[in-house]
C-alpha positions in Angstrom: 0.0 0.0 0.0 1.1 3.5 -0.9 0.0 7.1 -0.3 1.7 8.2 -3.5 -1.4 8.9 -5.7 -3.2 10.6 -2.8 -3.3 14.2 -1.9 -2.5 15.1 -5.5 -5.0 17.1 -7.8 -5.0 14.4 -10.4 -6.7 15.4 -13.6 -10.2 14.0 -14.0 -10.3 11.0 -16.4 -13.5 12.2 -18.0 -12.3 15.8 -18.4 -11.1 15.6 -22.1 -14.4 14.0 -23.3 -16.6 16.5 -21.5 -14.6 19.6 -22.5 -14.5 18.5 -26.2 -18.2 17.3 -26.3 -17.3 13.7 -27.0 -18.8 12.4 -23.7 -22.0 10.5 -24.2 -24.9 11.6 -21.9 -28.1 9.6 -22.1 -29.7 12.4 -24.3 -26.9 11.9 -26.8 -27.7 8.1 -27.3 -29.0 7.2 -30.7 -28.8 4.1 -33.0 -30.2 3.3 -36.4 -33.9 2.3 -36.0 -34.4 4.2 -32.7 -38.0 4.8 -31.6 -39.2 7.7 -29.6 -41.3 7.6 -26.4 -43.2 10.2 -24.5 -44.6 9.8 -21.0 -47.8 11.7 -20.6 -48.5 13.6 -17.3 -51.9 13.6 -15.7 -51.9 17.4 -15.4 -54.3 16.9 -12.4 -53.1 17.6 -8.9 -56.0 15.6 -7.4 -58.4 13.8 -9.6 -59.9 10.3 -10.1 -59.7 8.8 -13.6 -63.1 7.6 -14.8 -62.1 6.5 -18.3 -59.4 6.7 -20.8 -59.6 6.4 -24.6 -56.4 5.9 -26.5 -57.9 5.0 -29.9 -57.2 8.3 -31.5 -53.6 8.3 -30.3 -53.0 4.8 -31.6 -54.4 5.7 -35.1 -51.7 8.5 -35.6 -49.3 7.7 -38.3 -46.0 6.4 -36.9 -47.4 5.4 -33.5 -46.1 1.9 -32.6 -47.4 1.4 -29.1 -49.4 3.1 -26.4 -49.1 1.7 -22.9 -51.5 2.4 -20.0 -51.9 1.1 -16.4 -53.1 -2.4 -17.3 -49.8 -3.0 -19.1 -47.9 -2.7 -15.8 -47.6 -6.1 -14.0 -47.0 -4.6 -10.5 -48.2 -1.0 -10.7 -46.2 0.5 -7.9 -42.8 1.8 -7.1 -40.9 4.0 -4.5 -37.5 4.5 -3.1 -38.4 3.9 0.5 -42.0 2.7 0.3 -43.9 1.3 -2.7 -46.6 4.0 -2.6 -46.8 5.4 -6.2 -48.4 3.9 -9.3 -46.2 3.7 -12.3 -49.2 4.7 -14.5 -52.4 6.1 -13.1 -55.3 4.5 -14.9 -58.5 2.5 -14.7 -58.9 -1.3 -15.0 -55.4 -2.0 -13.8 -54.9 -5.7 -13.8 -51.5 -5.7 -12.1 -50.8 -6.7 -8.5 -50.5 -3.6 -6.3 -51.6 -2.4 -2.9 -51.5 1.2 -4.3 -54.8 2.6 -5.8 -54.0 3.4 -9.4 -57.0 5.4 -10.5 -56.2 8.6 -8.6 -53.8 11.2 -9.7 -52.3 12.8 -6.6 -49.9 15.1 -8.2 -49.9 17.0 -11.6 -46.9 15.0 -12.8 -48.3 11.6 -12.2 -47.8 9.4 -15.3 -50.8 8.2 -17.2 -49.6 6.7 -20.5 -46.5 6.0 -22.6 -46.6 6.7 -26.4 -43.9 5.1 -28.6 -43.6 6.2 -32.1 -41.3 6.5 -35.1 -40.6 10.1 -34.4 -40.9 12.5 -31.4 -43.3 14.6 -33.4 -45.7 11.6 -33.8 -45.4 10.8 -30.1 -46.2 14.4 -29.2 -49.3 14.6 -31.5 -50.6 11.2 -30.3 -50.2 12.1 -26.6 -52.4 15.2 -27.1 -55.2 12.9 -28.6 -55.5 10.7 -25.5 -58.9 11.4 -24.1 -59.4 11.1 -20.3 -62.5 11.6 -18.3 -61.5 13.0 -14.8 -63.5 13.5 -11.7 -61.6 16.4 -10.1 -61.2 16.1 -6.3 -60.5 18.9 -3.7 -56.9 19.9 -3.8 -54.7 20.2 -0.7 -52.3 22.9 -1.7 -50.1 23.5 1.3 -49.2 22.6 4.9 -52.1 24.6 6.4 -54.7 22.9 4.3 -53.1 19.5 5.1 -53.3 20.2 8.8 -57.0 21.3 8.5 -57.8 17.8 7.4 -60.8 18.7 5.5 -59.5 16.5 2.6 -57.4 13.4 3.0 -54.6 13.2 0.3 -53.8 9.6 0.9 -56.6 7.7 2.7 -55.0 4.5 1.5 -52.1 5.2 3.8 -53.6 7.4 6.6 -57.4 7.5 7.1 -57.4 9.8 10.0 -55.3 12.8 8.9 -52.7 13.9 6.4 -49.6 13.1 8.6 -47.0 11.3 6.5 -44.5 10.6 9.3 -43.5 11.9 12.7 -40.6 11.9 15.1 -40.2 13.0 18.7 -37.0 13.9 20.5 -36.6 14.4 24.3 -33.3 15.0 26.0 -32.8 16.2 29.6 -35.4 18.2 31.4 -36.8 21.1 29.4 -38.6 22.8 32.3 -35.3 22.8 34.3 -33.6 24.2 31.2 -36.0 27.1 31.1 -35.5 27.8 34.8 -31.7 28.1 34.1 -32.1 30.4 31.0 -31.6 34.1 31.4 -32.7 35.0 27.9 -34.7 33.4 25.1 -35.2 33.9 21.4 -38.1 32.5 19.4 -39.3 32.7 15.9 -41.2 31.0 13.1 -39.1 30.2 10.1 -40.3 29.4 6.6 -38.2 27.5 4.1 -38.9 27.2 0.4 -38.9 24.5 -2.2 -35.7 24.4 -4.3 -35.3 23.0 -7.8 -32.2 20.8 -8.5 -31.6 22.6 -11.8 -29.0 20.1 -13.1 -27.6 20.8 -16.5 -29.0 17.6 -18.1 -32.7 17.2 -18.1 -34.0 13.6 -17.6 -33.2 11.5 -20.6 -32.9 7.7 -21.2 -32.0 5.1 -23.9 -33.4 1.6 -23.6 -32.9 -1.6 -25.5 -32.6 -5.4 -25.2 -29.0 -6.3 -24.9 -27.3 -9.4 -26.3 -28.1 -11.4 -23.2 -31.8 -10.5 -23.6 -31.8 -8.1 -20.6 -33.9 -5.0 -20.6 -31.3 -2.3 -20.5 -31.8 1.2 -19.5 -29.0 3.8 -19.9 -29.9 6.8 -17.8 -28.4 9.3 -15.3 -29.1 8.2 -11.8 -27.5 7.9 -8.4 -27.9 4.3 -7.4 -27.9 1.5 -10.2 -29.0 -1.2 -7.9 -32.0 0.7 -6.5 -33.1 1.6 -10.1 -32.7 -2.0 -11.1 -34.7 -3.3 -8.2 -37.6 -0.9 -8.8 -37.8 -1.7 -12.5 -37.7 -5.5 -11.8 -40.4 -5.1 -9.1 -42.8 -3.1 -11.3 -42.2 -5.5 -14.3 -42.4 -8.6 -12.0 -39.1 -9.9 -13.4 -36.0 -11.4 -11.9 -33.2 -8.9 -11.2 -30.9 -10.5 -13.8 -33.4 -9.7 -16.5 -32.9 -6.0 -15.9 -29.7 -4.0 -16.6 -29.1 -0.4 -15.6 -26.1 1.6 -16.9 -25.1 5.1 -16.1 -23.2 6.9 -19.0 -22.0 10.5 -18.3 -24.3 12.2 -15.7 -25.1 15.9 -16.0 -25.6 16.7 -12.3 -27.9 15.1 -9.7 -27.8 16.8 -6.2 -30.4 14.1 -5.0 -32.8 14.9 -7.9 -31.9 11.6 -9.6 -32.4 9.4 -6.5 -36.0 8.7 -7.3 -37.6 7.3 -10.5 -38.2 9.5 -13.6 -37.9 7.5 -16.8 -36.4 4.3 -15.6 -39.5 2.2 -15.2 -41.6 3.6 -18.0 -38.8 3.2 -20.5 -38.0 -0.3 -19.4 -41.7 -1.1 -19.7 -41.8 0.2 -23.3 -38.7 -1.8 -24.3 -40.1 -5.0 -22.7 -43.6 -4.7 -24.3 -42.1 -4.0 -27.7 -39.8 -7.0 -27.4 -42.9 -9.2 -26.6 -44.3 -8.1 -30.0 -41.0 -9.0 -31.7 -39.9 -5.4 -32.0 -36.3 -5.2 -30.7 -35.6 -1.6 -31.4 -34.0 0.9 -29.1 -36.2 3.5 -27.5 -35.3 7.0 -26.6 -36.9 9.3 -24.1 -36.1 12.9 -23.0 -38.0 15.5 -21.0 -37.9 19.2 -21.8 -36.7 21.6 -19.1 -40.3 22.4 -18.3 -41.2 18.7 -17.9 -38.1 18.2 -15.8 -39.0 21.0 -13.4 -42.6 19.8 -13.1 -41.8 16.1 -13.1 -39.3 15.5 -10.4 -39.2 16.2 -6.7 -37.8 19.2 -4.9 -36.2 20.2 -1.6 -38.9 20.1 1.0 -40.5 23.3 1.8 -41.3 23.7 5.5 -42.3 25.7 8.5 -40.4 25.6 11.8 -41.0 27.3 15.1 -38.0 27.4 17.4 -37.5 28.7 21.0 -34.1 28.7 22.6 -32.8 29.8 26.0 -29.4 30.6 27.2 -27.4 32.0 30.1 -26.0 35.5 30.2 -22.6 33.9 29.5 -23.8 32.4 26.2 -24.4 28.9 27.2 -27.4 27.5 25.4 -29.3 25.4 28.1 -32.6 24.5 26.4 -34.0 24.4 22.9 -37.4 23.6 21.5 -38.6 23.1 17.9 -41.8 22.2 16.2 -41.0 21.2 12.6 -43.3 20.7 9.7 -42.4 19.6 6.2 -44.5 19.3 3.0 -44.0 15.8 1.7 -46.2 16.2 -1.4 -48.4 13.2 -2.3 -45.8 10.5 -2.0 -43.2 9.3 0.5 -40.0 9.5 -1.8 -37.4 10.2 0.9 -39.4 12.2 3.2 -39.0 9.9 6.2 -35.2 10.2 6.0 -35.1 13.9 5.2 -37.4 14.6 8.2 -35.2 12.5 10.4 -32.1 14.6 9.5 -34.0 17.8 10.0 -35.2 16.5 13.3 -31.6 16.0 14.4 -30.1 19.2 13.0 -32.7 21.7 14.0 -30.9 22.3 17.3 -27.6 22.7 15.6 -24.1 21.3 16.1 -24.1 22.1 19.7 -24.2 20.3 23.1 -27.5 21.4 24.5 -28.5 19.6 27.6 -32.3 20.0 27.4 -34.2 19.4 24.1 -37.8 19.0 22.9 -38.3 18.5 19.2 -41.5 17.5 17.4 -41.2 16.9 13.7 -43.9 16.0 11.3 -44.4 15.8 7.5 -47.7 16.1 5.8 -49.2 14.9 2.6 -50.3 17.5 0.1 -51.1 17.5 -3.6 -48.0 19.7 -4.3 -44.8 18.6 -5.9 -43.2 15.8 -3.7 -40.3 16.7 -1.5 -37.2 14.5 -1.8 -33.5 14.2 -1.6 -31.5 17.3 -2.2 -27.9 18.2 -1.3 -28.0 18.4 2.5 -31.0 16.1 2.9 -32.9 18.0 5.6 -29.9 19.7 7.2 -30.1 23.0 5.3 -33.6 23.4 6.7 -32.6 22.4 10.3 -29.3 24.3 10.3 -31.0 27.5 8.9 -33.1 27.6 12.1 -30.4 26.5 14.5 -27.7 28.9 13.1 -30.1 31.9 12.9 -31.2 31.2 16.5 -27.6 31.1 17.6 -26.8 34.4 15.8 -29.9 36.0 17.4 -28.7 34.9 20.8 -25.2 36.3 20.1 -26.7 39.7 19.1 -29.0 39.8 22.1 -26.2 38.9 24.5 -23.6 41.1 22.9 -21.3 38.1 22.3 -19.2 37.6 19.2 -21.0 35.0 16.9 -17.8 33.0 16.6 -17.2 33.0 20.3 -20.7 31.9 21.2 -20.1 28.9 18.9 -16.9 28.0 20.6 -18.8 28.0 23.9 -21.4 25.6 22.7 -20.2 23.5 19.8 -19.9 19.7 19.8 -16.5 18.3 20.6 -14.8 15.0 21.2 -16.8 13.0 23.6 -19.8 15.3 23.5 -23.3 13.9 24.0 -25.3 14.5 20.9 -29.0 15.3 20.5 -30.1 11.7 20.9 -28.2 11.3 24.2 -25.3 9.2 22.9 -21.6 10.1 22.5 -20.7 11.5 19.2 -18.6 9.2 16.9 -14.8 9.9 17.2 -13.2 12.7 15.2 -15.3 15.7 16.0 -13.5 18.6 14.4 -16.0 21.4 14.6 -14.1 23.7 16.8 -11.1 23.5 14.5 -13.2 24.2 11.5 -14.8 27.3 13.2 -11.4 28.6 14.1 -10.0 28.1 10.6 -12.9 29.8 9.0 -12.7 32.8 11.3 -9.1 33.1 10.9 -9.2 32.9 7.0 -12.0 35.4 7.0 -10.0 37.9 9.2 -13.1 37.9 11.4 -11.8 40.4 14.0 -10.9 43.0 11.4 -13.3 45.8 10.6 -15.1 45.7 7.3 -14.5 48.5 4.8 -17.1 50.7 3.5 -19.4 48.9 0.9 -18.1 49.2 -2.6 -20.4 51.1 -5.0 -22.8 48.9 -6.9 -26.1 49.4 -8.7 -28.7 46.7 -9.1 -29.5 48.0 -12.6 -26.9 48.5 -15.2 -28.7 51.5 -16.6 -28.6 53.4 -13.3 -25.6 54.9 -11.4 -25.0 53.5 -7.9 -26.3 55.4 -4.9 -23.9 55.0 -2.0 -26.5 56.5 0.4 -28.6 53.3 0.1 -25.9 50.8 0.6 -25.2 48.9 3.8 -22.6 46.3 4.5 -22.5 43.4 6.9 -20.8 40.1 7.7 -22.3 36.9 9.0 -21.1 33.5 10.3 -22.6 30.1 10.5 -21.5 26.5 11.0 -22.9 23.1 10.4 -22.6 19.3 10.8 -23.8 16.7 8.4 -24.0 12.9 8.7 -21.9 10.8 6.3 -24.1 8.0 4.9 -27.7 7.2 5.2 -27.5 5.9 8.8 -30.8 6.1 10.9 -30.8 2.3 11.0 -30.4 1.8 7.3 -28.4 -1.3 6.4 -25.4 0.6 4.8 -23.1 -1.3 2.6 -20.8 -0.8 -0.4 -19.2 -3.4 -2.6 -16.1 -3.3 -4.8 -14.2 -5.8 -6.8 -10.5 -5.5 -7.8 -8.6 -7.7 -10.3 -4.8 -7.7 -10.5 -3.2 -8.7 -13.8 0.4 -9.5 -14.6 3.0 -12.3 -14.3 5.8 -11.3 -11.9 4.6 -7.7 -11.4 1.3 -6.1 -11.3 0.9 -4.3 -14.6 -2.8 -3.8 -14.8 -5.5 -3.3 -12.1 -9.3 -3.5 -12.8 -11.7 -1.9 -10.5 -15.4 -2.7 -10.7 -17.7 -0.4 -8.7 -21.4 0.6 -8.9 -20.4 4.2 -7.9 -22.2 6.9 -9.9 -20.0 9.9 -10.8 -22.6 12.7 -10.9 -20.0 15.4 -11.8 -18.1 15.4 -8.5 -15.2 13.3 -9.8 -15.7 10.1 -7.8 -14.4 8.0 -10.7 -11.1 9.7 -10.5 -10.9 9.6 -6.7 -11.8 6.0 -6.5 -9.1 5.2 -9.0 -6.6 7.1 -6.9 -7.5 5.1 -3.8 -7.2 1.8 -5.8 -3.8 2.7 -7.0 -2.8 3.6 -3.4 -4.2 0.5 -1.9 -2.4 -1.8 -4.5 0.7 0.2 -4.6 0.8 1.0 -8.4 0.8 4.1 -10.5 -2.6 5.5 -11.1 -2.3 4.9 -14.9 -2.3 1.2 -14.1 -5.8 1.3 -12.9 -8.7 0.6 -15.3 -12.1 1.2 -13.8 -15.6 0.0 -14.7 -18.4 2.0 -13.1 -22.1 2.0 -12.7 -23.3 -1.0 -14.7 -25.4 -3.6 -12.9 -24.0 -6.3 -15.3 -20.5 -5.9 -14.0 -20.6 -4.1 -10.7 -22.0 -4.9 -7.3 -24.1 -2.7 -5.0 -22.1 0.5 -4.1 -25.1 2.2 -2.7 -26.2 5.7 -3.7 -24.0 8.5 -4.6 -25.6 10.8 -2.0 -25.4 11.6 1.6 -21.7 12.6 1.3 -21.0 8.8 1.4 -19.2 7.7 -1.7 -15.6 8.5 -1.0 -16.0 7.3 2.5 -17.9 4.1 1.7 -16.3 3.4 -1.7 -12.8 3.9 -0.3 -13.4 1.4 2.6 -14.8 -1.1 0.1 -11.8 -0.6 -2.2 -9.4 -1.0 0.8 -11.0 -4.4 1.6 -11.1 -5.6 -2.0 -7.5 -4.6 -2.6 -6.3 -6.4 0.5 -8.1 -9.5 -0.5 -6.6 -9.3 -4.1 -3.2 -8.7 -2.8 -3.4 -11.7 -0.6 -4.4 -13.9 -3.5 -1.6 -12.3 -5.6 0.9 -13.4 -3.0 -0.6 -16.9 -3.0 0.1 -17.1 -6.7 -3.3 -16.4 -8.3 -3.0 -14.8 -11.8 -5.2 -12.9 -12.2 -5.8 -12.2 -8.5 -9.4 -11.3 -7.6 -10.5 -9.5 -4.5 -14.2 -8.7 -3.6 -15.3 -6.8 -0.5 -18.4 -5.5 1.1 -17.8 -2.7 3.5 -20.4 -2.4 6.3 -20.0 0.5 8.7 -20.8 0.5 12.3 -24.6 0.0 12.9 -26.9 2.9 13.6 -30.4 3.1 15.2 -33.6 4.0 13.5 -35.3 7.0 14.9 -37.8 5.9 17.6 -41.1 7.7 17.2 -41.3 8.2 21.0 -38.0 9.7 22.1 -35.4 9.2 19.3 -32.7 8.0 21.7 -29.9 5.9 20.2 -26.9 6.2 17.7 -28.2 8.0 14.6 -24.9 8.3 12.6 -21.6 6.5 12.3 -19.6 9.6 11.0 -20.0 13.3 10.5 -18.6 16.1 8.3 -18.2 19.7 9.6 -18.1 23.1 8.0 -18.4 26.8 8.5 -19.1 29.8 6.2 -18.3 33.5 6.7 -20.2 35.9 4.3 -19.5 39.5 3.5 -22.2 41.3 1.7 -23.8 44.6 0.8 -27.5 45.4 0.4 -29.2 48.3 -1.3 -31.9 49.2 1.2 -34.0 51.1 -1.4 -34.3 48.2 -3.9 -33.6 45.1 -1.8 -30.9 43.9 -4.0 -28.0 41.9 -2.2 -24.4 41.5 -3.5 -22.2 39.0 -1.8 -18.6 40.1 -2.0 -16.6 37.4 -0.3 -17.3 34.0 1.2 -14.9 31.9 3.2 -16.0 28.3 3.4 -14.0 26.0 5.5 -14.8 22.2 5.3 -13.2 19.3 7.0 -12.5 16.7 4.3 -10.5 14.4 6.8 -8.0 13.6 4.1 -7.9 15.5 0.8 -7.6 12.7 -1.8 -7.9 15.2 -4.7 -7.7 18.7 -3.3 -8.8 20.4 -6.6 -12.1 18.4 -6.6 -12.7 19.3 -3.0 -12.2 23.0 -3.9 -14.7 22.5 -6.8 -17.2 21.0 -4.4 -16.9 23.9 -2.0 -17.3 26.5 -4.7 -20.3 24.6 -6.2 -21.9 24.2 -2.8 -21.6 27.9 -2.0 -23.1 28.8 -5.4 -26.0 26.3 -4.8 -26.6 27.7 -1.4 -26.6 31.2 -2.8 -29.4 30.3 -5.1 -31.4 28.7 -2.2 -30.8 31.8 0.0 -31.4 34.6 -2.5 -32.5 34.0 -6.1 -34.5 30.7 -6.5 -38.2 31.2 -5.9 -40.3 28.2 -7.0 -43.8 29.3 -7.0 -46.6 26.8 -6.3 -50.3 27.8 -6.6 -53.0 25.3 -5.7 -50.5 22.5 -5.9 -49.3 23.5 -9.4 -45.8 24.8 -10.2 -46.4 28.0 -12.1 -42.8 29.0 -13.0 -41.3 25.9 -14.6 -38.7 27.7 -16.7 -35.3 29.2 -16.1 -36.6 32.5 -17.4 -38.8 32.8 -14.2 -37.0 30.4 -11.8 -33.7 32.2 -11.5 -30.7 30.1 -10.7 -27.6 32.3 -10.1 -25.9 33.4 -13.2 -22.2 34.4 -13.4 -22.9 37.9 -12.4 -25.1 36.8 -9.4 -22.8 34.6 -7.6 -20.4 35.7 -4.8 -17.6 37.8 -6.2 -15.0 35.8 -4.4 -15.1 32.4 -2.8 -12.2 31.2 -0.6 -12.3 27.5 0.0 -10.5 26.3 3.1 -9.8 22.5 3.1 -9.3 21.3 6.7 -7.8 17.8 7.1 -8.6 16.4 10.5 -8.8 12.6 10.0 -12.0 10.6 10.7 -10.8 7.4 12.4 -13.3 5.3 10.5 -12.6 6.8 7.0 -10.3 5.3 4.5 -6.9 7.2 4.9 -9.0 9.4 7.3 -11.4 10.6 4.6 -14.7 12.3 5.5 -17.6 13.0 3.2 -17.8 16.7 2.5 -19.7 17.5 -0.6 -23.0 18.6 1.1 -21.5 20.6 3.9 -20.5 23.9 2.1 -24.1 24.6 1.2 -25.6 24.0 4.6 -24.4 27.1 6.6 -24.5 29.5 3.8 -28.0 30.8 4.0 -28.0 31.5 7.8 -24.5 33.2 7.3 -26.2 35.5 4.7 -29.1 36.2 7.1 -26.7 37.1 9.8 -24.8 39.5 7.5 -28.0 41.1 6.3 -28.9 41.7 10.0 -25.5 43.3 10.7 -26.0 45.5 7.6 -29.6 46.6 8.4 -30.5 45.7 12.0 -33.4 43.5 10.8 -33.7 39.8 11.1 -35.2 37.8 8.1 -36.9 34.5 9.0 -37.9 33.5 5.4 -36.1 32.4 2.3 -35.5 33.3 -0.6 -34.2 36.9 -0.1 -35.6 38.2 -3.3 -35.4 42.0 -3.8 -39.1 42.6 -3.4 -39.3 40.6 -0.2 -36.1 42.2 1.2 -37.3 45.7 0.4 -40.8 45.2 1.8 -39.5 43.6 5.0 -37.0 46.4 5.6 -39.8 49.0 5.0 -42.0 47.2 7.5 -39.2 47.6 10.0 -38.7 51.3 9.3 -35.5 50.9 7.2 -35.2 52.9 4.0 -36.6 56.2 2.7 -40.3 56.8 2.6 -41.5 56.9 -1.0 -43.0 60.4 -0.8 -40.0 62.3 -2.4 -38.3 62.9 0.9 
């Protein structure tokens, strides 16, 4: 074993193909004879299908096949719970416990049209005639809690509660008796669209071994394979899933989009003797409407502290909008539940967390997985306490932050390697926290107008965060890898087989680096095969900041096994290993006591901004983002993850405003849903890579990709408060909202000419 390829910013293996445009994304796939398929949305947030007539669609020239609910053998799917029909329809003959005749969401699928051209498929899809009985729509959390309409009576016949957790630690009454001051507020958190560059696209065919093959962008090949096989009622080995180049994910590709419907089309065509490839692709509008979002929510928090700044009690009541289906709500709510009181050792806690069903877009996995919502509340509460007590925001965090041996929120000792204090100090040091800010530089929110320095205010804010590595919460974590050593006397070639999905973060390169180090060969000796269920085992999902940690441990085990066989004389020498981390406990619905996570990542952001108090426009000048990577396998990629996380956090905090009216998304376009452009992002981002080894990580590695985003929004809020003296408890900080909120608090000139 060698460390030689580690700690070096190796060039990404896929960089030349992506830069030159040679890389094949699913939307680029095409072969002679390719058919085109379109999946038809219900366009009904809540309605019962009474009848469907596809005869006109089938008669369109070029239409080869129209599939509806009766064509699905087991008409159900779901990542955590099988609770969603593959196709909404009447007269479904498939086996399923899920009622299939009700559309619970505007993007439920009702039919698949396969044709010789996309134009024919589009024309035919518009000719499908459906008779709907519209049902009352539950559009938001308040309507769900009112309970006048049940969204999912098949799951919960008494109310619209999707799932709940309760956390109790210490004695809350005694905590309030010990508190000298308190801060309380209600926070509102918005949806966020993943906005990855590549909309959903897929290419399907029967391979040479008669397997239904789907090439698509995803995050977990084995999960996709299992859900396809379940819905089609086929053995796993009849289904193959391949991930070509993936144009971003951020959790948006964890759940199904085109996987099952495309596999169904390929399979039903093959049954008719038609063995032609099939291509599907969503438009950007279909993509925004058709996949889940970051959960919107409402959280009421109340914290108490001593005059010295020690937080002695915290209470929170959390509510998330799950949408109509589970997706990953149970897990996201669990992570929110454990982060809403922050990365602090608080002796007395009461947290009630619930998610409700609505007919709005489902909430699901998104970078941070519940921690951005929870940490926004916790960090803003901490900053409010600092302001109330006159204590420096960095100092109050040093007083309260978790450390080695600390008791976490569920009453158990934190896993070893708690580095939060070090990360806080490094961030403050690199941000020159103690130095006074200069006057705000002139800027104008409008290119056509000169800047007005009288309306500019400048401020600086700080926030920190922790984030679990891996799914945890009782999930049976695992990650598999296989390594094959080739050569005679010396190892001259190494093959790595892994199911890991490189979603743009560079894991393919990093896993090759670790393989080279574990075998003790140069990196160019390693040939890797990724994300193909025909050749790789179950690596788990590329999410939850887990792949470098989990994949690296799996590679270490596989390489040790292969090296042992090499020494025994095997040529080639094969090593396979399944890494299983220390067990964790599922959240108990009563008190949540137990071990929730086996490892953590830690980070802190310092933000320097200016705001125009007359227009509400915000410019972020400088961000220092410090993140503990444990061991920087490829420093340049870590820097890229920090920069990307900050930009995505900037969109969540300031520009991205997904609007949902009566359960319908009304701005499903980038012209009205504004992701940050090059002139919107922070003017300067300073990544700070901290390397405090995690004892359980391979070579000390920690997962870090989600961490930079999590503290960004509360740091912006704190900076905005320092600039204006006004707290903001809602996101996003769009100019109209900022201006109106400042006016409501007496900040800004009165619009009467004075």
